ChimeraX commands (.cxc) that place a marker at each C-alpha (Angstrom):
marker #1 position -77.76,142.93,128.19 radius 0.5
marker #1 position -74.74,141.24,130.25 radius 0.5
marker #1 position -75.27,143.70,132.90 radius 0.5
marker #1 position -78.72,143.79,132.34 radius 0.5
marker #1 position -80.92,143.08,136.07 radius 0.5
marker #1 position -85.17,142.35,136.53 radius 0.5
marker #1 position -86.99,143.28,139.23 radius 0.5
marker #1 position -90.44,142.59,139.97 radius 0.5
marker #1 position -91.46,144.94,142.09 radius 0.5
marker #1 position -94.79,144.11,144.72 radius 0.5
marker #1 position -97.20,146.87,144.25 radius 0.5
marker #1 position -99.66,144.93,146.54 radius 0.5
marker #1 position -103.19,143.96,145.41 radius 0.5
marker #1 position -107.02,144.44,144.70 radius 0.5
marker #1 position -109.96,143.25,143.91 radius 0.5
marker #1 position -112.10,142.36,140.75 radius 0.5
marker #1 position -114.87,140.45,139.84 radius 0.5
marker #1 position -114.21,137.22,137.95 radius 0.5
marker #1 position -116.51,138.13,135.25 radius 0.5
marker #1 position -114.41,141.06,134.59 radius 0.5
marker #1 position -110.89,138.94,134.57 radius 0.5
marker #1 position -112.59,136.56,131.80 radius 0.5
marker #1 position -114.61,138.53,129.50 radius 0.5
marker #1 position -118.50,136.80,129.86 radius 0.5
marker #1 position -117.18,133.46,131.48 radius 0.5
marker #1 position -116.78,133.15,134.61 radius 0.5
marker #1 position -118.16,132.20,136.66 radius 0.5
marker #1 position -118.53,135.34,139.18 radius 0.5
marker #1 position -116.96,135.87,142.53 radius 0.5
marker #1 position -114.33,138.11,143.61 radius 0.5
marker #1 position -110.92,137.62,142.27 radius 0.5
marker #1 position -107.90,139.28,144.19 radius 0.5
marker #1 position -105.15,139.79,141.96 radius 0.5
marker #1 position -101.69,141.35,142.44 radius 0.5
marker #1 position -100.00,144.58,140.87 radius 0.5
marker #1 position -96.61,145.09,140.35 radius 0.5
marker #1 position -93.92,146.94,138.66 radius 0.5
marker #1 position -90.66,146.15,136.53 radius 0.5
marker #1 position -87.16,147.84,137.05 radius 0.5
marker #1 position -84.98,146.92,134.05 radius 0.5
marker #1 position -81.26,147.95,135.52 radius 0.5
marker #1 position -79.26,148.71,132.56 radius 0.5
marker #1 position -76.02,150.23,131.70 radius 0.5
marker #1 position -78.34,152.88,129.62 radius 0.5
marker #1 position -80.25,153.88,132.89 radius 0.5
marker #1 position -82.88,152.34,134.91 radius 0.5
marker #1 position -86.03,151.79,133.45 radius 0.5
marker #1 position -89.69,151.00,135.29 radius 0.5
marker #1 position -92.08,149.28,133.77 radius 0.5
marker #1 position -95.51,150.36,135.06 radius 0.5
marker #1 position -95.74,151.97,139.03 radius 0.5
marker #1 position -98.95,150.43,140.28 radius 0.5
marker #1 position -101.55,152.12,141.96 radius 0.5
marker #1 position -101.73,154.84,144.43 radius 0.5
marker #1 position -103.37,153.50,147.26 radius 0.5
marker #1 position -105.18,156.44,148.49 radius 0.5
marker #1 position -106.65,157.60,145.27 radius 0.5
marker #1 position -108.16,153.72,144.94 radius 0.5
marker #1 position -109.88,154.51,148.49 radius 0.5
marker #1 position -111.38,157.54,147.45 radius 0.5
marker #1 position -111.91,156.82,143.58 radius 0.5
marker #1 position -112.49,152.78,143.42 radius 0.5
marker #1 position -112.91,151.84,147.28 radius 0.5
marker #1 position -115.03,148.67,145.12 radius 0.5
marker #1 position -111.77,147.22,144.43 radius 0.5
marker #1 position -110.32,147.14,148.05 radius 0.5
marker #1 position -107.03,148.09,147.17 radius 0.5
marker #1 position -104.54,146.18,149.81 radius 0.5
marker #1 position -100.51,147.57,150.30 radius 0.5
marker #1 position -98.17,148.24,152.84 radius 0.5
marker #1 position -95.90,150.94,152.66 radius 0.5
marker #1 position -92.77,148.21,151.28 radius 0.5
marker #1 position -95.56,147.56,148.39 radius 0.5
marker #1 position -95.21,151.82,147.58 radius 0.5
marker #1 position -92.40,152.47,144.50 radius 0.5
marker #1 position -90.18,153.89,147.36 radius 0.5
marker #1 position -90.67,151.49,149.58 radius 0.5
marker #1 position -90.03,148.38,147.27 radius 0.5
marker #1 position -86.88,150.60,145.64 radius 0.5
marker #1 position -85.83,151.14,149.42 radius 0.5
marker #1 position -85.85,147.29,149.68 radius 0.5
marker #1 position -83.12,147.15,146.84 radius 0.5
marker #1 position -81.04,150.53,147.96 radius 0.5
marker #1 position -82.43,153.08,145.35 radius 0.5
marker #1 position -84.33,155.81,145.59 radius 0.5
marker #1 position -87.25,157.34,143.07 radius 0.5
marker #1 position -84.65,160.20,142.03 radius 0.5
marker #1 position -82.65,156.96,140.51 radius 0.5
marker #1 position -85.10,156.04,137.86 radius 0.5
marker #1 position -83.91,157.47,134.29 radius 0.5
marker #1 position -87.32,156.40,132.89 radius 0.5
marker #1 position -90.51,155.45,133.35 radius 0.5
marker #1 position -92.55,152.93,130.71 radius 0.5
marker #1 position -96.17,153.25,130.54 radius 0.5
marker #1 position -97.72,150.25,129.63 radius 0.5
marker #1 position -101.18,152.89,129.58 radius 0.5
marker #1 position -102.34,154.75,132.30 radius 0.5
marker #1 position -105.43,153.28,133.97 radius 0.5
marker #1 position -104.97,153.73,137.71 radius 0.5
marker #1 position -103.39,150.53,138.34 radius 0.5
marker #1 position -99.98,151.20,136.51 radius 0.5
marker #1 position -99.18,154.90,136.50 radius 0.5
marker #1 position -100.16,155.50,140.51 radius 0.5
marker #1 position -96.22,155.46,141.14 radius 0.5
marker #1 position -94.59,157.88,138.41 radius 0.5
marker #1 position -95.56,161.30,140.21 radius 0.5
marker #1 position -92.74,159.73,142.89 radius 0.5
marker #1 position -90.12,159.77,139.72 radius 0.5
marker #1 position -89.07,162.64,139.89 radius 0.5
marker #1 position -86.01,162.99,137.52 radius 0.5
marker #1 position -87.23,160.51,135.20 radius 0.5
marker #1 position -88.32,160.66,131.29 radius 0.5
marker #1 position -91.98,159.40,131.07 radius 0.5
marker #1 position -92.18,157.24,127.87 radius 0.5
marker #1 position -95.51,156.14,126.57 radius 0.5
marker #1 position -97.44,155.57,123.44 radius 0.5
marker #1 position -98.65,158.53,121.35 radius 0.5
marker #1 position -102.49,157.67,121.03 radius 0.5
marker #1 position -102.77,156.40,124.71 radius 0.5
marker #1 position -100.99,159.95,125.89 radius 0.5
marker #1 position -104.09,161.41,123.76 radius 0.5
marker #1 position -106.61,159.41,124.95 radius 0.5
marker #1 position -105.83,159.69,128.70 radius 0.5
marker #1 position -106.94,163.34,128.02 radius 0.5
marker #1 position -110.28,162.78,126.78 radius 0.5
marker #1 position -111.35,158.66,127.46 radius 0.5
marker #1 position -114.55,157.92,126.14 radius 0.5
marker #1 position -117.40,157.44,129.07 radius 0.5
marker #1 position -117.02,153.96,130.28 radius 0.5
marker #1 position -113.11,154.46,130.50 radius 0.5
marker #1 position -112.84,157.79,133.24 radius 0.5
marker #1 position -112.83,155.45,136.48 radius 0.5
marker #1 position -109.67,153.51,134.52 radius 0.5
marker #1 position -107.93,156.99,133.41 radius 0.5
marker #1 position -109.00,158.37,137.13 radius 0.5
marker #1 position -105.60,158.54,138.33 radius 0.5
marker #1 position -104.15,161.94,136.17 radius 0.5
marker #1 position -101.24,162.24,138.51 radius 0.5
marker #1 position -98.77,161.39,136.13 radius 0.5
marker #1 position -98.80,164.54,134.29 radius 0.5
marker #1 position -99.91,168.07,135.65 radius 0.5
marker #1 position -100.63,169.00,132.78 radius 0.5
marker #1 position -103.66,166.58,132.00 radius 0.5
marker #1 position -104.66,167.09,135.81 radius 0.5
marker #1 position -105.07,170.59,134.77 radius 0.5
marker #1 position -107.37,169.96,131.61 radius 0.5
marker #1 position -109.34,167.64,133.14 radius 0.5
marker #1 position -110.08,169.91,136.25 radius 0.5
marker #1 position -111.23,172.77,133.93 radius 0.5
marker #1 position -113.38,169.82,132.17 radius 0.5
marker #1 position -114.91,169.29,136.05 radius 0.5
marker #1 position -113.43,165.86,135.65 radius 0.5
marker #1 position -112.06,163.62,139.31 radius 0.5
marker #1 position -109.34,165.24,141.19 radius 0.5
marker #1 position -106.38,163.42,142.37 radius 0.5
marker #1 position -104.00,162.63,145.07 radius 0.5
marker #1 position -101.38,165.03,144.55 radius 0.5
marker #1 position -97.32,165.09,145.04 radius 0.5
marker #1 position -96.04,165.58,148.66 radius 0.5
marker #1 position -95.43,169.73,148.44 radius 0.5
marker #1 position -92.21,169.05,150.54 radius 0.5
marker #1 position -90.66,166.24,147.75 radius 0.5
marker #1 position -89.41,167.36,144.45 radius 0.5
marker #1 position -91.94,169.01,141.80 radius 0.5
marker #1 position -92.84,166.31,140.08 radius 0.5
marker #1 position -91.91,167.67,135.86 radius 0.5
marker #1 position -92.32,164.48,133.41 radius 0.5
marker #1 position -90.71,165.50,130.25 radius 0.5
marker #1 position -92.75,162.91,127.62 radius 0.5
marker #1 position -91.74,161.09,124.98 radius 0.5
marker #1 position -94.53,159.86,122.83 radius 0.5
marker #1 position -93.68,156.66,120.93 radius 0.5
marker #1 position -95.30,154.94,118.04 radius 0.5
marker #1 position -94.77,151.90,116.44 radius 0.5
marker #1 position -92.29,149.04,118.01 radius 0.5
marker #1 position -89.80,150.57,119.28 radius 0.5
marker #1 position -86.39,149.33,121.26 radius 0.5
marker #1 position -86.05,151.49,123.90 radius 0.5
marker #1 position -82.12,150.39,125.31 radius 0.5
marker #1 position -80.43,147.08,123.58 radius 0.5
marker #1 position -82.39,144.30,124.71 radius 0.5
marker #1 position -85.06,146.34,125.84 radius 0.5
marker #1 position -88.20,146.20,123.66 radius 0.5
marker #1 position -91.81,147.46,122.88 radius 0.5
marker #1 position -94.43,146.22,121.39 radius 0.5
marker #1 position -97.40,147.78,120.21 radius 0.5
marker #1 position -100.53,145.61,121.57 radius 0.5
marker #1 position -103.92,147.91,121.59 radius 0.5
marker #1 position -107.26,147.08,122.30 radius 0.5
marker #1 position -107.52,147.25,126.13 radius 0.5
marker #1 position -106.56,150.69,125.04 radius 0.5
marker #1 position -106.16,153.22,122.76 radius 0.5
marker #1 position -101.99,152.66,122.79 radius 0.5
marker #1 position -101.04,150.14,124.84 radius 0.5
marker #1 position -97.37,148.37,124.63 radius 0.5
marker #1 position -95.98,145.30,126.19 radius 0.5
marker #1 position -92.73,144.77,127.00 radius 0.5
marker #1 position -89.85,142.36,126.05 radius 0.5
marker #1 position -85.93,141.98,128.00 radius 0.5
marker #1 position -83.02,140.51,126.78 radius 0.5
marker #1 position -81.10,138.87,129.36 radius 0.5
marker #1 position -77.75,137.09,129.46 radius 0.5
marker #1 position -78.40,133.72,131.50 radius 0.5
marker #1 position -82.24,132.95,130.34 radius 0.5
marker #1 position -84.56,133.11,128.67 radius 0.5
marker #1 position -85.89,136.57,127.42 radius 0.5
marker #1 position -88.96,137.81,129.89 radius 0.5
marker #1 position -92.64,139.13,127.71 radius 0.5
marker #1 position -94.39,141.21,130.31 radius 0.5
marker #1 position -97.74,141.43,128.59 radius 0.5
marker #1 position -99.05,144.53,130.73 radius 0.5
marker #1 position -102.97,144.34,130.57 radius 0.5
marker #1 position -103.12,142.91,126.89 radius 0.5
marker #1 position -103.39,139.83,129.05 radius 0.5
marker #1 position -104.02,139.61,132.78 radius 0.5
marker #1 position -103.73,135.85,132.99 radius 0.5
marker #1 position -102.46,132.89,131.69 radius 0.5
marker #1 position -105.99,131.30,132.06 radius 0.5
marker #1 position -107.08,134.30,129.56 radius 0.5
marker #1 position -104.23,133.02,127.11 radius 0.5
marker #1 position -105.48,129.61,127.28 radius 0.5
marker #1 position -108.43,129.99,126.82 radius 0.5
marker #1 position -108.14,133.26,124.30 radius 0.5
marker #1 position -110.60,134.87,126.39 radius 0.5
marker #1 position -109.84,138.40,126.91 radius 0.5
marker #1 position -111.01,140.79,129.86 radius 0.5
marker #1 position -113.99,142.91,129.85 radius 0.5
marker #1 position -112.33,146.42,130.51 radius 0.5
marker #1 position -111.30,146.86,127.30 radius 0.5
marker #1 position -111.43,149.90,124.16 radius 0.5
marker #1 position -111.74,147.16,121.29 radius 0.5
marker #1 position -112.60,143.88,121.51 radius 0.5
marker #1 position -111.02,142.85,118.33 radius 0.5
marker #1 position -108.06,144.55,118.39 radius 0.5
marker #1 position -107.47,142.81,122.01 radius 0.5
marker #1 position -107.87,139.46,120.77 radius 0.5
marker #1 position -105.16,139.98,118.13 radius 0.5
marker #1 position -103.06,141.82,120.16 radius 0.5
marker #1 position -103.22,138.41,122.62 radius 0.5
marker #1 position -102.31,136.02,119.92 radius 0.5
marker #1 position -99.37,138.80,119.24 radius 0.5
marker #1 position -97.51,138.01,122.24 radius 0.5
marker #1 position -98.27,134.40,121.53 radius 0.5
marker #1 position -96.42,135.19,118.32 radius 0.5
marker #1 position -93.84,137.27,120.17 radius 0.5
marker #1 position -93.13,134.32,122.63 radius 0.5
marker #1 position -92.18,131.66,119.97 radius 0.5
marker #1 position -90.22,134.21,117.84 radius 0.5
marker #1 position -88.25,134.98,120.65 radius 0.5
marker #1 position -88.70,131.80,122.73 radius 0.5
marker #1 position -89.61,134.27,125.43 radius 0.5
marker #1 position -91.74,133.33,128.98 radius 0.5
marker #1 position -94.62,135.46,129.56 radius 0.5
marker #1 position -95.03,137.27,132.62 radius 0.5
marker #1 position -98.74,138.30,132.78 radius 0.5
marker #1 position -100.16,141.36,134.72 radius 0.5
marker #1 position -102.86,139.91,137.60 radius 0.5
marker #1 position -102.35,136.42,137.25 radius 0.5
marker #1 position -102.44,135.33,141.44 radius 0.5
marker #1 position -101.23,131.98,140.38 radius 0.5
marker #1 position -98.60,132.64,138.21 radius 0.5
marker #1 position -97.78,135.26,140.39 radius 0.5
marker #1 position -96.70,132.89,143.23 radius 0.5
marker #1 position -94.02,131.64,141.21 radius 0.5
marker #1 position -92.33,134.86,140.17 radius 0.5
marker #1 position -89.12,136.00,141.62 radius 0.5
marker #1 position -89.82,139.31,143.58 radius 0.5
marker #1 position -87.21,141.79,144.77 radius 0.5
marker #1 position -84.95,142.21,146.45 radius 0.5
marker #1 position -84.40,138.88,144.57 radius 0.5
marker #1 position -83.58,139.73,140.65 radius 0.5
marker #1 position -83.47,138.23,137.01 radius 0.5
marker #1 position -80.64,137.99,134.90 radius 0.5
marker link #1:1,2 radius 0.2
marker link #1:2,3 radius 0.2
marker link #1:3,4 radius 0.2
marker link #1:4,5 radius 0.2
marker link #1:5,6 radius 0.2
marker link #1:6,7 radius 0.2
marker link #1:7,8 radius 0.2
marker link #1:8,9 radius 0.2
marker link #1:9,10 radius 0.2
marker link #1:10,11 radius 0.2
marker link #1:11,12 radius 0.2
marker link #1:12,13 radius 0.2
marker link #1:13,14 radius 0.2
marker link #1:14,15 radius 0.2
marker link #1:15,16 radius 0.2
marker link #1:16,17 radius 0.2
marker link #1:17,18 radius 0.2
marker link #1:18,19 radius 0.2
marker link #1:19,20 radius 0.2
marker link #1:20,21 radius 0.2
marker link #1:21,22 radius 0.2
marker link #1:22,23 radius 0.2
marker link #1:23,24 radius 0.2
marker link #1:24,25 radius 0.2
marker link #1:25,26 radius 0.2
marker link #1:26,27 radius 0.2
marker link #1:27,28 radius 0.2
marker link #1:28,29 radius 0.2
marker link #1:29,30 radius 0.2
marker link #1:30,31 radius 0.2
marker link #1:31,32 radius 0.2
marker link #1:32,33 radius 0.2
marker link #1:33,34 radius 0.2
marker link #1:34,35 radius 0.2
marker link #1:35,36 radius 0.2
marker link #1:36,37 radius 0.2
marker link #1:37,38 radius 0.2
marker link #1:38,39 radius 0.2
marker link #1:39,40 radius 0.2
marker link #1:40,41 radius 0.2
marker link #1:41,42 radius 0.2
marker link #1:42,43 radius 0.2
marker link #1:43,44 radius 0.2
marker link #1:44,45 radius 0.2
marker link #1:45,46 radius 0.2
marker link #1:46,47 radius 0.2
marker link #1:47,48 radius 0.2
marker link #1:48,49 radius 0.2
marker link #1:49,50 radius 0.2
marker link #1:50,51 radius 0.2
marker link #1:51,52 radius 0.2
marker link #1:52,53 radius 0.2
marker link #1:53,54 radius 0.2
marker link #1:54,55 radius 0.2
marker link #1:55,56 radius 0.2
marker link #1:56,57 radius 0.2
marker link #1:57,58 radius 0.2
marker link #1:58,59 radius 0.2
marker link #1:59,60 radius 0.2
marker link #1:60,61 radius 0.2
marker link #1:61,62 radius 0.2
marker link #1:62,63 radius 0.2
marker link #1:63,64 radius 0.2
marker link #1:64,65 radius 0.2
marker link #1:65,66 radius 0.2
marker link #1:66,67 radius 0.2
marker link #1:67,68 radius 0.2
marker link #1:68,69 radius 0.2
marker link #1:69,70 radius 0.2
marker link #1:70,71 radius 0.2
marker link #1:71,72 radius 0.2
marker link #1:72,73 radius 0.2
marker link #1:73,74 radius 0.2
marker link #1:74,75 radius 0.2
marker link #1:75,76 radius 0.2
marker link #1:76,77 radius 0.2
marker link #1:77,78 radius 0.2
marker link #1:78,79 radius 0.2
marker link #1:79,80 radius 0.2
marker link #1:80,81 radius 0.2
marker link #1:81,82 radius 0.2
marker link #1:82,83 radius 0.2
marker link #1:83,84 radius 0.2
marker link #1:84,85 radius 0.2
marker link #1:85,86 radius 0.2
marker link #1:86,87 radius 0.2
marker link #1:87,88 radius 0.2
marker link #1:88,89 radius 0.2
marker link #1:89,90 radius 0.2
marker link #1:90,91 radius 0.2
marker link #1:91,92 radius 0.2
marker link #1:92,93 radius 0.2
marker link #1:93,94 radius 0.2
marker link #1:94,95 radius 0.2
marker link #1:95,96 radius 0.2
marker link #1:96,97 radius 0.2
marker link #1:97,98 radius 0.2
marker link #1:98,99 radius 0.2
marker link #1:99,100 radius 0.2
marker link #1:100,101 radius 0.2
marker link #1:101,102 radius 0.2
marker link #1:102,103 radius 0.2
marker link #1:103,104 radius 0.2
marker link #1:104,105 radius 0.2
marker link #1:105,106 radius 0.2
marker link #1:106,107 radius 0.2
marker link #1:107,108 radius 0.2
marker link #1:108,109 radius 0.2
marker link #1:109,110 radius 0.2
marker link #1:110,111 radius 0.2
marker link #1:111,112 radius 0.2
marker link #1:112,113 radius 0.2
marker link #1:113,114 radius 0.2
marker link #1:114,115 radius 0.2
marker link #1:115,116 radius 0.2
marker link #1:116,117 radius 0.2
marker link #1:117,118 radius 0.2
marker link #1:118,119 radius 0.2
marker link #1:119,120 radius 0.2
marker link #1:120,121 radius 0.2
marker link #1:121,122 radius 0.2
marker link #1:122,123 radius 0.2
marker link #1:123,124 radius 0.2
marker link #1:124,125 radius 0.2
marker link #1:125,126 radius 0.2
marker link #1:126,127 radius 0.2
marker link #1:127,128 radius 0.2
marker link #1:128,129 radius 0.2
marker link #1:129,130 radius 0.2
marker link #1:130,131 radius 0.2
marker link #1:131,132 radius 0.2
marker link #1:132,133 radius 0.2
marker link #1:133,134 radius 0.2
marker link #1:134,135 radius 0.2
marker link #1:135,136 radius 0.2
marker link #1:136,137 radius 0.2
marker link #1:137,138 radius 0.2
marker link #1:138,139 radius 0.2
marker link #1:139,140 radius 0.2
marker link #1:140,141 radius 0.2
marker link #1:141,142 radius 0.2
marker link #1:142,143 radius 0.2
marker link #1:143,144 radius 0.2
marker link #1:144,145 radius 0.2
marker link #1:145,146 radius 0.2
marker link #1:146,147 radius 0.2
marker link #1:147,148 radius 0.2
marker link #1:148,149 radius 0.2
marker link #1:149,150 radius 0.2
marker link #1:150,151 radius 0.2
marker link #1:151,152 radius 0.2
marker link #1:152,153 radius 0.2
marker link #1:153,154 radius 0.2
marker link #1:154,155 radius 0.2
marker link #1:155,156 radius 0.2
marker link #1:156,157 radius 0.2
marker link #1:157,158 radius 0.2
marker link #1:158,159 radius 0.2
marker link #1:159,160 radius 0.2
marker link #1:160,161 radius 0.2
marker link #1:161,162 radius 0.2
marker link #1:162,163 radius 0.2
marker link #1:163,164 radius 0.2
marker link #1:164,165 radius 0.2
marker link #1:165,166 radius 0.2
marker link #1:166,167 radius 0.2
marker link #1:167,168 radius 0.2
marker link #1:168,169 radius 0.2
marker link #1:169,170 radius 0.2
marker link #1:170,171 radius 0.2
marker link #1:171,172 radius 0.2
marker link #1:172,173 radius 0.2
marker link #1:173,174 radius 0.2
marker link #1:174,175 radius 0.2
marker link #1:175,176 radius 0.2
marker link #1:176,177 radius 0.2
marker link #1:177,178 radius 0.2
marker link #1:178,179 radius 0.2
marker link #1:179,180 radius 0.2
marker link #1:180,181 radius 0.2
marker link #1:181,182 radius 0.2
marker link #1:182,183 radius 0.2
marker link #1:183,184 radius 0.2
marker link #1:184,185 radius 0.2
marker link #1:185,186 radius 0.2
marker link #1:186,187 radius 0.2
marker link #1:187,188 radius 0.2
marker link #1:188,189 radius 0.2
marker link #1:189,190 radius 0.2
marker link #1:190,191 radius 0.2
marker link #1:191,192 radius 0.2
marker link #1:192,193 radius 0.2
marker link #1:193,194 radius 0.2
marker link #1:194,195 radius 0.2
marker link #1:195,196 radius 0.2
marker link #1:196,197 radius 0.2
marker link #1:197,198 radius 0.2
marker link #1:198,199 radius 0.2
marker link #1:199,200 radius 0.2
marker link #1:200,201 radius 0.2
marker link #1:201,202 radius 0.2
marker link #1:202,203 radius 0.2
marker link #1:203,204 radius 0.2
marker link #1:204,205 radius 0.2
marker link #1:205,206 radius 0.2
marker link #1:206,207 radius 0.2
marker link #1:207,208 radius 0.2
marker link #1:208,209 radius 0.2
marker link #1:209,210 radius 0.2
marker link #1:210,211 radius 0.2
marker link #1:211,212 radius 0.2
marker link #1:212,213 radius 0.2
marker link #1:213,214 radius 0.2
marker link #1:214,215 radius 0.2
marker link #1:215,216 radius 0.2
marker link #1:216,217 radius 0.2
marker link #1:217,218 radius 0.2
marker link #1:218,219 radius 0.2
marker link #1:219,220 radius 0.2
marker link #1:220,221 radius 0.2
marker link #1:221,222 radius 0.2
marker link #1:222,223 radius 0.2
marker link #1:223,224 radius 0.2
marker link #1:224,225 radius 0.2
marker link #1:225,226 radius 0.2
marker link #1:226,227 radius 0.2
marker link #1:227,228 radius 0.2
marker link #1:228,229 radius 0.2
marker link #1:229,230 radius 0.2
marker link #1:230,231 radius 0.2
marker link #1:231,232 radius 0.2
marker link #1:232,233 radius 0.2
marker link #1:233,234 radius 0.2
marker link #1:234,235 radius 0.2
marker link #1:235,236 radius 0.2
marker link #1:236,237 radius 0.2
marker link #1:237,238 radius 0.2
marker link #1:238,239 radius 0.2
marker link #1:239,240 radius 0.2
marker link #1:240,241 radius 0.2
marker link #1:241,242 radius 0.2
marker link #1:242,243 radius 0.2
marker link #1:243,244 radius 0.2
marker link #1:244,245 radius 0.2
marker link #1:245,246 radius 0.2
marker link #1:246,247 radius 0.2
marker link #1:247,248 radius 0.2
marker link #1:248,249 radius 0.2
marker link #1:249,250 radius 0.2
marker link #1:250,251 radius 0.2
marker link #1:251,252 radius 0.2
marker link #1:252,253 radius 0.2
marker link #1:253,254 radius 0.2
marker link #1:254,255 radius 0.2
marker link #1:255,256 radius 0.2
marker link #1:256,257 radius 0.2
marker link #1:257,258 radius 0.2
marker link #1:258,259 radius 0.2
marker link #1:259,260 radius 0.2
marker link #1:260,261 radius 0.2
marker link #1:261,262 radius 0.2
marker link #1:262,263 radius 0.2
marker link #1:263,264 radius 0.2
marker link #1:264,265 radius 0.2
marker link #1:265,266 radius 0.2
marker link #1:266,267 radius 0.2
marker link #1:267,268 radius 0.2
marker link #1:268,269 radius 0.2
marker link #1:269,270 radius 0.2
marker link #1:270,271 radius 0.2
marker link #1:271,272 radius 0.2
marker link #1:272,273 radius 0.2
view
């Protein structure tokens, strides 16, 4: 833990209606929210938690989310700012496989991909109301082929001049310590196999990354879930679990899509240690 650094990689922003962010509470109106990835530079490897969205995919399939993303906010651009290349990443951890959390996976050609077994199963045959969420399946050529055979959505393909993307998957279940002081906690409800991540550091409180188990501090304070979910009861239970984990570990919570909190986050090339 003494040599561990955590970088927050800015990935641009998207827009949703506030009724989707605060399910049935509102008020209505567009909300622009951040998307970011978490790089854990650890003695046991370089782990990236979530990889944001692919701009071309969103413009093709979900243009109503009004993506704003510069070249510096793509995974290659963000890593270059701290002197790394995508091929330096040893592990990709996906909290879940919605398009705004896996769009950059395809750049990490040397990495092992860690995800929940139930999440991998869900993205291959999502419920009808989940299909747009799972519309970017570039994280797995095998899943792309299976969905194409069923007449599913097509997605942005990797650059043919780049390294061939052949991910190695490690499918997990239950809570896991994937490296010393780096924990994944099951927080289902938003999706079938959602993980949140906690990282212990030497010089500060642990960092607890909610993923989409909780979009914002307001969601947590009011115990109101977002409208995009598989199971609302499990979603609420997972928010309660995040609160309990924060108390248990005396951790600071980092929310996935909170524009107000994001203003206070330390973004790469700066880091937490």
